[in-house]
N, C-alpha and C positions, 0 to 999 in steps of 0.2 A: 072281237079278240081280244084275250085278258094280256093287259100291261108285264113289262116289268115288275113295277110299284106293287101290280097285283099280286102278284105271286109272294110263298110261305118262302121263304130260302135258308138253308143247311150248310153248315162246314163238313166236309167231304176231307178224309186223308185222302191224298192223291191213290195212294198201294188201295181203296177202294173201289175205287174208278176205274183207276184205268193197270196193264203191265206193263210197266216202267221197262227198255233195252235202256242196252248202253250202246253208243254206237261202235262204230266199228276203226280200232285202232290204227287208221291205216297212213300211208303218204295220198295224195291226194293221188290217184290215177290219170296219166294219157286221158284230155278231155279231145273234144275234136266235134264237127259242126254235124255230123253223119250219126254220130251215138246218139243212143236209145235208150240208156240207162240215167235217167239223175241223178249225182253226188252235191249232196246237199253236206255244207256247209257250214259255218257257224259265222252265218249274215244277216245285215237285217234286213235285206231285201229279192228281189225274183225269186219269190215263195222257198226260197233259201238255200235254190241251185244255184250252182257256183260253177258247173260247166255239163256236158253229157258224154259217156263212154261207154263203151260195152260191155257184155258176158268175155269176152274171152282176154280181155282187158284187164277185167278186173279179178281174171283170174291168175292168169299172170302177174301181174303186180303186186310185192308183198309192201309187208308192211315201211318197210325202210328207202324201197323202188329195187331192192335187191336182195337175192340171197335167199332163205327159208322162207316158204309160203304158209299162209293157214290154207284150210278148207273152202274153198265158195260158199259157201251155205251161209258160215259168219260175218260175210262182208256183205252179203245184199239182204237186202231184207224185204218182208211181204209191202204191198202200198197199203189203201185205205187205215193210216197212219197219219198222227199227229206230232210232225218234231218239231222236239225245244231247244233253242241251242242255249248249251250248259256255259259256254267258252266265249271269248270276244264280246257279240253286240247279246251279250246275254237275256232270255227270257223274251225272246223273236218266238212265235209256237206258224207251225204252215201244215197244211193239206195236202198230203203227199196222197195222191189216188191211186199213182201209179208203181209197181217196184223200181227199188233208188238203193241205191249205197250211199254210206254217209262216212264222216271224219268222226271222232270221241268225243268229237265239242256236239254232238247233238244223240238226245234222247229222245229215243220214238214211243211213243207211245200209243195201246190199244186198248178200247174198252177192255174189261174184265166179260159184265155178262148182257151184248147188246152187239148189232153189228155198228158202226160207224160208218152213219152219211156224211155227207157235204153239208149239209145243214148242222145236225147234230154238230160237228166238226168244229164249223164257222164261230156260232154258240160257244164253245166250249175256250176256241183258238181266244177272242173276248175274256173268259173268265181267266186263261194262264194267263195272260199276257199282263193282269192286271196286279200281276207280282212281281212286274218288270223291276219294280222300286228296289224290293229286295233284294238284290244278285247285283254284282259288279264284272268288271273283266277281273279284281283281287276276290273278289266271293262269287265262288263261281256255283254252278246249278248243278250238279256232279247229279248221276242218279241217285250216291248216294248220299244224299241231303234232299234228293228230291223222295225220300218213300214218305219221309218222318215236314212235307208242308201238306198245305189245307187248298182247296179252295169252294170253294162255295157256289153253290149250287140252286135253282127255286124247283123246290119236291113236289111231290102229288102228294095224295089223305095218309097215303101209308110211311110219309114222311122222305122216302127213297128219291132220285133224281125225276126229275119230271120233264123223260125223257120228250118226251110227246107235244106239249110243249115249246122246249125249246128248236126242236120242230118246224112247227106253228112257226113262230117266230119269229123265226131264220127268214123262212119263206114268205112273210108279211113284210117281212125288210127288205129284200130281194126284188118284188115285185114293187112294192113303191119306189123304192131304187131303179130300177128297167121304165118304171112306167113319167119316170122327169121328167 
């Protein structure tokens, strides 16, 4: 198996790789043990999950907790995304397999030209988190700044991201950890 040091790497703009979404500017909806939709916040732990809620609670809850409300479609994000904190614990990234809701302190990222797998997500998260040193609580990584951010990725013979290598490499790493 080819190693990281055997790869040719290239810098890509985030917008070449990801559809960068803005989290929803909302007050955290009430969360409870029976909830089935994760609320992703600006956390450095727990895969970004700060609680669980449900569809009806999200639908009923407004930006400030009362008053005018936004359509539910703006509040729930499709799963199979990488969520990156852009405030507070800036630069932490998490793979979200299921649909979720999140604060505006989180940027949901979706791959542009490929289905995101768990293994590719894990590889990308390691690359994304390398940028954490560039951002702090005072220097947020909002979508406006993220569009000009860059990411280093291994490339194939066509000088495009080597998704097959990323997938295989992370599968190998997982296997080694599980066998240890």
